[in-house]
N, C-alpha and C positions, 0 to 999 in steps of 0.2 A: 435509081435505088432495083433491086431484083422482082420481079412479081410473083415467084413464090418462093419459098424456102424450103430449104434441105433439112437432109437428117447426119445428126453428128455419130459418126460411129466411135467406138472405145471399145479398147483394148484394154487386161486388166493388169498382167506383166511385162516385165522380159519375154519369159517362154511361149504366151500368146502371141507376143508382137514377131517373134524370132518364126513361129509357123505359118502366120499371116505371110510375112514376108517371101518364106519360101515357098509357097502354095500360087503366091504372086508371081514370082520369080520365073517359075515351070510355066508359066502362059506368057510369059515375055512381059511381064508388069514392070512400068519403072515406079520411083515414089521421090515426092521432095518433103523438105522442111518448106515452112513460110521465113521470105524475105522481101521486107519493101519493095512495093514497086516492082519486081520480078517475079512475085506472085501472081500482080495483078496482069502483067502482060502475059505470063505461062495461059494464066484463065485465057483471057481474048485469043490467047494463039486458037484456041478450041481443039486441045489436043487431053485426051482422057487422060487424068492423071489423080494422083492421091497426094495429097495433103496433110501433114503431120503439125497439128498447132500447138501443141505440148508446150514447147519453149516460149512462144508468142503468148499462149494466155499467161503463165508464170510472170513475164517482162511487163506485159499491160494490168496485171496484178499490182506490181508495183511502180509503174509509166502510165498513167489512165491517162496524161495530156494526149499518147499516141495512138489514142484506141477511135477517135474518129478516122485519122488514115489507115488503122488495120481494116475497117470495114468496109471503107472504099476500096482495097484491093479485090475484095470478098463481091463487087458491085453487079459482075457477070457470072455469077457462079451459077453453075446449072446441074441437072441429074445426069451429066455425064462425066463429071468430077467428085470423088470422093476425100470429105475431111474427115482427117482420123485423130483422137486424142486419147492420153493417157487416161486411167477409170479416174484417178485421182484430182484432176483437172477438170473433169467432164462436168460436174458442175456448175462450176465458174464460168468454164468457157460460154454455155447458155444464159448466164447471169450477162457475161458480157456482151452476146450478140443475138438477144431477142428478135431481133430482124433477120436475122440469115438463118437460123437453125429453129427448126421446127419441134424437136425433140432429141433423144440420142437414142441408139440401139448399138447392143454388143456384138461387135464382128462376129464372134462364137457365142451361139447360144446359149452353150456349156462350157463350164472352166474343162479343158482337156480334152477339147473335141477337135475333129480333122476337118469336121463338116463346114462348108463356105460357101455361100450364092451370091451370081454377082458381085464378084471380085473387081474392083474398080482398079486405078492404076495409081501403082508407087513408083517415089520420084528417082531421079538419075543420080542418086546417092551413091557413090562407090564404100560400103560397108569395110571398115578396115578391123586389123586385127590390135587388140590392145593388149600391150605387153606386161609383163609385170614383174618387180624384182621386191628381194624380199628384206634388204636392209641398207644402213646408209654407205656398208661396205662395197656392196654391190652397184650402189648407185656410182661408186667414184670407178668402179670397175668401165662401169659404162660411158662415162666421162672422158675417159682413157679411149674410149673407139669413136667419139665422135661430140661435138659441142651440146651440150643442155640447156636449155631455159625452163626456169621452172614458170606455168604458165598461173599470174594472179589476174585480177581483173583490171590490173591497170598496163598490164602486158601484152592482152588477147590482140586488140587490134594494134599491133605494131610487130605481131609475129610473121607476116607475109612478106616484111621488108627483111626479116633477118636469114638472108641466105646461107650464111653459113651453120646454120643451126642444122644437126640432125636430129636429136631426140627433143619430144615436148612431153615436161613432168607433168602432168595433169592433176597431181596428187593435193596438192593446195585447193584448188577449183573443186577437188571432191567433196571436201572437208566444207565448202562454202553449200553448197546443194543443199546440204542437209540442214541450213540457217535457210529454206526456202527465197534466195535471193532469186528472184526470175529475169529482172536485166542481165543475170550474169549467166542465165544457161541459156538465155536467148544469143549472147556473145560467142557464148561458147560454140553453139549450133551454125551460126556463121563462121565463125573459125574454121572448124573440120571442114565445112565444106568448102573454102575458100582454097586451104594446104593440103596439095595432094603429096609434096615431096619427104613429109616428117613421119617419123616412128613416134608415135603416141606410148609413151611409158605412166606407170602408175604405182604406188606403193601398194605392197599385196594384200591387206589390208580393208583398201579401199574398192578393189573390183566390182565387188555386187553393185556399190553402190553407182558407179559410173555407166553397168550396163544396163540398170535399171533406169537409169537418168536419160540414155542417151543410147537407146536401143536402135536407131535410127542407122549409127553411125558404125556402132562399133557390133563385130555378127560374134565374137566370141574372145577369149582372152589365152594369151600362152606365156609363155616362163621366158624371160628376156636370154636363158642362157642358152636358149634352142636356136637364136641366131645370131649369138657372139659368145666368145670364152666368157667362161666368167669361171674366175679360180675357189676350188672347193674352201679353201680356207673364207672364204666370202662369206660363207654361208652360216659363221658362227657370229650372233647377236648379242653385243655385249646387253647383258638387263640391268635397265637402273634400280642402283641398289640406292635404299632409302635407308635411314637411322633405323626405324621401326620394321628393318628385318634384319637385323642385327643377330646373332644367335646371345644366348644370355652370356659366356664368357668373355664376347666381346666389349661388352660394360665394364667390364675390370681392366681390361686393355684399353679402353678409351680414355678412363680414367689416369692410367697412368702414361699416356703418351701426352694428356693434356699437363700433368706433372712435369713432367720431362722436358718439351718444348716451349711451353712456357713459363718464363720468368715473371715470378712475383702473382700478385694478384690472386692470393690463395683465398680469399673469401669469395673472390667472381666465381673462382675453376668449382670449387664446391657446391655451390647456392647452383649452379648450371647442369654439373653431374644430377643434383638431388630433382633438379626442374625436366630433365631428359628421361630418367627416369618415370618420373610420374606420366611423364608426355606421352611413352609407350605404354603404358596402361593405359591412361584414358582414348588414347588411339584406336586399341583394340576395342574397346568396346563403342568405340562410334562416338566420341563424344568431345573427341579434341583434333581436329581434322588436320592442323598445321603447329609446329613452335613456333612464335614468332619472340624476338628477344630487340633490345634496342642499348648500345653499348654506345654513351658518351663519355665527351671526356678530350682534353687536349690532342694535339696532332702527332702520331709519331709514338705513341705507347703501346702500342699491339693489338689495338681493335681488330682490324684484318689478321695479322698473324692468329686469333683463334677463329675467324672464320675458317681461312684456309685448313688451320688445323682439322677442324670437323670435317672440312668436305673430302681432304686427304686422307682422312683417317676411314670414311664409311666409301668410300669411290676412289680408289688411289692414281687409277688412270685417269681419269675425266678430267676435262676443262672445269676451271669453275666460273658458276653463273654470278658475273659481276658487274652490276650496272652502275656506274658512277652518275646520280643525279643532281651534282653540279651542273651537267646539261644541259637538263632537264626546267629551266624557268623561264624556258619565252610561252606567250600564249598558245601556242598550239603542240605543247610538251605531250599532253596526250596522247596525239596523233602519232608522233613519234616514238612513243614507248608502245602503245598497244596495235600502232598501226592507221593507215588515214581508213576515212568510209568508202565503201562504194563510189566511186566518180570521181572521189578527190585528188587533185592534181598533186602533187608533192612525195613523199617516202612512201616508197611501197607497202613495207611491212615494219612490223615494231618490234622492237629489239627485245622486248620479255618476252612475246611466244615464240621470235627464232631462236633463243639461246632455250627456253627450257624443249623446248622442241629438239631441237638438235644437239645440246650437249646431254650428258650423264651423268652428273651432278645433282642432287637432290638439296643443294644448300645453294640457297637465292641471296646472294648480299646486295644489299641497298646501301650503297657508299652515299655519306654528303645527303642524308634523306630529309634534312631539315631544308635546304638549297631549292627544292624542287615547286610546283607551282600547289596551292592548295586544292587544286579539280585531279590532282595525281596522287596524292595523300588519301582523298576521299575513296579514291577507286580505289584503292587496297584495301579497305573496311570489308567489302566481300571475300578478297581474298582470304583474309586472315580470320574471317567467321566461319565460313562454309570451305574453306580447301580447293577451291576452285575460280580461274576469272574467265572474261570473254573478252577477245578480241573484235576489233572493229569491221569486223565483218560475220561478227557472231558465232564464230568457233569457240566451244567452250574448252579449257583445258583445266584437266584435273591436277593438282598439285597436293593431294593429300599421302601425309607422310612425309614432307619437305621439311626443311627448317628456314625461315625464312629472317634473317637476320639486318636490322638496320643497324648504321652508325651515322655519330655525328659529332664534328668537333665543339658542339656548343657546349657551354658550362652548368653548374649546378641552380644556377640564379635564372639562367634564360631559356634553357631546354623545353622547360612546360608551356612558355611561351607564343614557341614557334610552332609545334606542335598540336593539333585538333584534338579536343578532348576524346569523340569517339575514338580516334585511333590511339592513342592511350590506352585506352579501358579495352582494347583488343589484345595487346601487348600481354604474352606470357613470363617475360621477365625483363626487367629496366633494372641495367646495371653501369653505374659511373666506376670510369676505369681512372686509375691513379699514378701519375709520375712513377716510375722504381724510386727507392731510396739507394743510399750508394752502397749497399752491400751487394743488392738484387742487379744493380748495373754490372756489377764484376764481374758476378755472377754470367750476365747476359754475354758479358765482352767479351768472357774464357770459351762458353757455349758456341757463340757465333768466330771465334779465332779458331776453335778447332775444328769446327767443319769446312772453313775455310784450309788449313792446313790439309787437311783431308784430303782434300779434290787438289790443292798441286800436288800433293805427294803423288797423282795418280801420272803428272806428268813430266817431272824433276826430281832430280838427286839432291838432296841439302842436309845441314843441320839442323834436321826438326825442332829439337830442344834450345837448341840457341833462340831460331825463329820465333816457338812458341810463347819464351822468354819475354822477347821484343813489343811483340804482337799482343798478347796479354796482359801489358801493362801501359799499355796507350793509356794518358790521358784525358779522356773527354767531358769538357765541361757542358756537353748539351746532357739534355733527356730526352731527345727526340731518339729514338731506337734506330728509325732509317739514316741519322747522320751517323749513328756511332758506327751502321756496319759497312758507309763509304769510308770513314777515316779505316777502318780495318781492310778493306777492300782497297785504300790506295795504300797503308801501308805493306801490304801484300805484292803489290806491284811494285812499290819502291825498291823491298827487300830482293825479289825476282833479279830487276834491274842491276842490282848492286852485285850480289850473288854471282852474274853473269861474266861481267866486267872484272872480277877479281877469279874467274873461274873456279869460282866454290860451289857453282850450280850446273849442272847439266841433266 
């Protein structure tokens, strides 16, 4: 063990680190990050060096079992070597290494100072440029230029073997930094050190976080359009529109949309409109973060159609956030939904945070929710009450203003038995959906027939009135609207085939 202890030197922020780096570079100094075994060999080689242990300290905070091995790396540390750390980790470093460091001093006595005495040496790390993109459309433009890999906690160690990858997107990791997962920070440092031929990119809103956490590796940020061609249209970011963002006149249009597109269910449509009006008011005063609704009843009676109608009205071009919970019945269902914890071997990310992040819809459809596990059902309690949820990495997602709609094929007798009372108590609206009566079913057939004939008319010339009569008068014995739609599709394809053979369709 060492005979005397060393001083730990502290930098306050990214700007101060940069000044220290520039001053060191002018006098030919290099610097290193901490790497197990390599750092020990570096110190034993008697090279003057500066070692940044910020990532190591964060790592050891989460992995105390590796502390002895880390201490052993510093066994031959002497006054020829300088160890530095970010201010946020300085006290923890002294706590972890009391036999190594006798105290700490700021590299610069005062903030914004350019005077420094006895600069030691920095690591032979080549600082890179961090390139940023503005939105999903620009990310697609980058992908057209070269293969991208999104770096998460599971893909870090695999990166060096990905020879065909040109761009490393560290946006996901940047979000994890905010969760203080030290083990990930250390892995990132090791990754950047070993990867020489990749271009690192990040979403624009994460630039400051990355530069602050990894000053040793990134000297500056630049727009990705400086090195590849980004079309101007890619600058147009589609804003996620929510129900609470609708203008006053939109509410009457939504009511008309529901009346026109959803046949039957008169009572449901009225209470839904009233509940949504209340939600808009309560959300504005901060008393109701999300609107949650349970629709239950036999399969094929239009539960999903109501959800789609709401989603398409609010954001017409957005993909719908729909999760089928029939596939979330295993013991590790929650990991599949929100992602696996750090270090877990299995799925990389969760379906829920992935779709909320990538899709512009603000309507979440939880289909067949009764079939999932109790753990998953209980997970939704915070979401419904606070309007946010947290994934396995501790990243928080804000869904304030969203509509969260649960569907189930349960009936009036058993739905309460399958869902926990705390979950039921958090729902804002619970509605049983019944099958359509005969008149409503005939109206539904006419509506669907009209839509299909309009689509056919775009591609074929035919006797529309004759076909209308044949399609709209089909006799469907089922109450399942999906089956009725299939019958109409089958009738349409049959009519087209027959008409072609007779020369009556072109």
